[in-house]
C-alpha positions, 0 to 999 in steps of 0.5 A: 110323901103323901099327898096334901089335901085340904091343907094337911096331909093324909095319914097313910091310913086315910090315904089307903082307905081312900085308894082302896075305896075308889079302886072298889068303885071303879071295880063294882062298875064291872061285873065281879065274879063270886070268887072276886067277891069273896076275895075283896071280902076277905081282904076288907076284912083282912085289912081292918083286922090287921090295922086293928091288931097293929094298932095302925089306926091309934085307937087304944083297945081294952085289954078284953077286946085285944084278946078276942081281936087277936084269935078272930080270924081263926073263929071266923074259918071255923064258923065258915067250916061249920056253915060250910058243913051245915049248908051241905048236911041240909043239902043232902038231907033234902036232895030230891030225887027225879024219878021222871028223869032218871026213866027218861034217862034210862030209856034213852040208854036204851035206845042208844045201846039198841042203836049201837047193837044195830051197828054191831057193837056187842055189849 
């Protein structure tokens, strides 16, 4: 049985929204990791998509909107993949070599090898 609010019963969607909103607000008070942020975002998008496609909200969407709504998760997945590939490609293309740090690292390696050779280790 759903609770009585303001003299009328909440329907399931509104009740779950209020629960989700309360849980989300209390959860946001704690420091969230990036994974938790992504999972919450996916949960909200997924529940919105499911509510719209199953008609749980009672909205009568036009046929053209329904035709776009059903494959929307696949479109979003492909878009996220393209974004990820583009980001990786951009980062690789604009990667800066740290020549000073490389020289410093090589000198430290040489010092370590000399120290180990002094202690009797052969390379």
